[in-house]
C-alpha positions as CSV (number, residue, x, y, z in Angstrom):
1,A,-16.7,4.9,21.3
2,K,-19.8,6.1,23.1
3,S,-20.8,2.6,23.9
4,T,-17.5,2.0,25.8
5,L,-18.0,5.2,27.8
6,A,-21.5,4.1,28.7
7,A,-20.3,0.6,29.8
8,T,-17.4,2.2,31.8
9,R,-19.8,4.5,33.7
10,S,-22.3,1.7,34.4
11,L,-19.7,-0.8,35.6
12,A,-18.0,1.8,37.8
13,R,-21.3,3.0,39.3
14,H,-21.7,-0.6,40.4
15,G,-18.4,-0.6,42.3
16,I,-16.4,-2.4,39.6
17,E,-12.8,-1.1,38.9
18,V,-12.7,-0.5,35.1
19,H,-9.6,-0.5,32.9
20,V,-10.1,0.9,29.4
21,G,-8.0,-0.1,26.4
22,A,-8.0,1.9,23.2
23,D,-5.8,2.4,20.2
24,K,-5.9,6.2,20.7
25,R,-5.1,8.0,23.9
26,R,-7.9,10.5,23.2
27,A,-10.6,7.9,23.3
28,M,-13.6,9.2,25.3
29,A,-13.7,6.4,27.9
30,C,-10.0,6.7,28.6
31,W,-10.6,10.2,30.1
32,S,-13.7,9.4,32.0
33,R,-13.6,9.9,35.8
34,F,-14.9,6.4,36.1
35,T,-11.8,4.9,34.4
36,A,-9.3,3.5,37.0
37,H,-6.6,2.6,34.5
38,R,-6.1,3.3,30.8
39,H,-4.1,1.3,28.3
40,V,-3.0,2.1,24.8
41,L,-3.5,-1.0,22.6
42,P,-2.6,-1.7,19.0
43,S,-5.5,-1.2,16.6
44,A,-7.7,-4.3,16.4
45,K,-8.6,-3.2,12.8
46,E,-5.0,-2.7,11.6
47,D,-3.3,-5.5,13.6
48,P,-5.7,-7.9,15.1
49,Q,-3.1,-10.4,16.2
50,C,-1.0,-7.8,18.0
51,F,-4.2,-6.4,19.6
52,A,-5.1,-9.9,21.0
53,E,-1.6,-10.5,22.2
54,T,-1.5,-7.2,24.0
55,L,-4.9,-7.8,25.6
56,A,-3.7,-11.3,26.7
57,D,-0.6,-9.7,28.3
58,L,-2.7,-7.1,30.1
59,N,-5.0,-9.9,31.4
60,R,-2.0,-11.9,32.7
61,R,-0.7,-8.8,34.5
62,W,-4.0,-7.6,36.0
63,Q,-6.0,-10.9,36.1
64,Y,-9.3,-9.3,35.0
65,D,-12.6,-10.6,36.2
66,A,-14.0,-10.0,32.7
67,V,-12.7,-8.7,29.4
68,I,-15.4,-7.0,27.3
69,P,-14.3,-6.2,23.8
70,V,-16.7,-3.5,22.5
71,S,-16.2,-2.8,18.8
72,D,-16.7,-5.3,16.0
73,Y,-13.0,-5.2,15.2
74,D,-12.1,-5.9,18.9
75,I,-14.5,-8.8,19.1
76,A,-13.3,-10.2,15.7
77,A,-9.6,-10.0,16.8
78,V,-10.3,-11.8,20.1
79,L,-12.4,-14.5,18.4
80,Q,-9.7,-15.1,15.7
81,A,-6.9,-15.2,18.3
82,P,-5.3,-18.6,18.9
83,P,-7.0,-20.5,21.8
84,E,-3.9,-20.2,24.0
85,L,-4.2,-16.4,24.0
86,R,-7.9,-16.6,25.0
87,A,-7.4,-19.5,27.5
88,N,-7.1,-17.4,30.7
89,M,-9.4,-14.5,29.7
90,K,-12.9,-14.4,31.0
91,L,-14.4,-13.1,27.8
92,A,-17.8,-11.5,27.3
93,V,-18.2,-12.2,23.6
94,P,-20.7,-14.1,21.5
95,S,-19.9,-17.4,19.8
96,P,-18.0,-17.1,16.5
97,A,-21.1,-18.2,14.6
98,A,-23.4,-15.8,16.4
99,F,-20.9,-12.9,15.8
100,A,-20.7,-13.7,12.1
101,V,-24.4,-13.4,11.7
102,A,-24.7,-10.3,13.9
103,R,-21.8,-8.5,12.2
104,D,-23.1,-9.1,8.7
105,K,-26.1,-6.7,8.0
106,S,-27.5,-8.9,5.2
107,Q,-27.4,-12.1,7.4
108,M,-28.9,-10.3,10.4
109,L,-31.7,-8.7,8.4
110,K,-32.5,-12.1,6.8
111,C,-32.7,-13.7,10.3
112,A,-34.9,-10.8,11.5
113,L,-37.3,-11.2,8.5
114,A,-37.4,-15.0,9.0
115,A,-38.3,-14.4,12.7
116,G,-41.1,-12.1,11.7
117,V,-39.4,-8.9,13.0
118,P,-40.8,-5.9,11.1
119,C,-38.0,-4.5,8.9
120,P,-37.7,-1.8,6.2
121,E,-38.2,-3.0,2.6
122,S,-34.9,-4.6,1.7
123,Y,-33.2,-6.1,-1.2
124,F,-30.2,-8.5,-1.3
125,P,-27.9,-8.1,-4.4
126,D,-26.4,-11.5,-3.6
127,D,-29.9,-13.1,-4.1
128,E,-31.4,-10.8,-6.7
129,P,-29.8,-9.2,-9.8
130,I,-29.1,-5.4,-9.4
131,E,-31.3,-4.7,-12.4
132,Y,-34.2,-6.4,-10.7
133,I,-33.7,-4.3,-7.6
134,R,-33.2,-1.2,-9.7
135,A,-36.5,-1.6,-11.4
136,R,-38.5,-2.4,-8.2
137,A,-37.0,-0.3,-5.4
138,K,-38.5,2.9,-4.2
139,Y,-36.2,5.9,-4.3
140,P,-34.4,7.4,-2.5
141,L,-32.8,4.3,-1.0
142,L,-29.8,3.4,1.0
143,I,-27.0,1.0,0.1
144,K,-25.4,-0.6,3.1
145,P,-22.2,-2.7,3.0
146,N,-22.8,-6.1,4.7
147,I,-19.8,-5.5,7.0
148,S,-18.8,-2.0,8.2
149,A,-18.6,-0.1,11.4
150,G,-20.8,2.9,12.3
151,A,-22.3,4.4,9.2
152,R,-19.2,3.9,7.0
153,G,-20.1,3.0,3.5
154,I,-23.9,3.7,3.9
155,T,-24.8,5.7,0.8
156,L,-28.0,7.4,-0.4
157,V,-29.1,6.8,-3.9
158,A,-31.7,9.4,-5.0
159,R,-32.4,8.2,-8.6
160,Q,-32.9,4.9,-10.3
161,E,-30.2,5.5,-12.9
162,D,-27.6,6.0,-10.1
163,L,-28.1,2.7,-8.4
164,R,-25.8,0.5,-10.5
165,P,-22.7,2.8,-10.5
166,T,-23.2,3.7,-6.9
167,Y,-23.6,0.0,-5.9
168,E,-20.5,-0.9,-7.9
169,R,-18.4,1.9,-6.2
170,I,-19.6,0.8,-2.7
171,V,-18.8,-2.9,-3.4
172,A,-15.3,-1.9,-4.7
173,Q,-14.6,0.1,-1.6
174,W,-16.4,-1.8,1.2
175,G,-17.2,-5.3,-0.2
176,P,-20.6,-6.9,-0.7
């Protein structure tokens, strides 16, 4: 991910030796000149437990000053790992409760609105029937799954009559 590459460059420029772990050898940060060591890890999305176990093994071997999971899947895998796996890791992660809110677009947007942060006009199908939203929304609009990575699942709806079938398809594929 680009964010991992940016973190790698920044840390290395400050004199910190950086190890990068990724589930693919072709990950950008693995091939940065700022990366001291690269490690291939299991996918945190596909096998979160194996990811956390491998990360704990690397931490035991290298005794890292900090472990910084970058993606939502990485953070979730570490937070869900048994406490004994996390015990000796100096983790740079939010609390499980804060992560749950930050990861869920609906919860995060509701928190932002409650705090008075300006946000685009938004509707919440968990709180309002889809027909209510369909009749009141301005088109085109975007449907965003509550939990996804990157832009996955974000879908443009151009016409009012397309909202319900598109919404149902997105929920079936990505969840609420």
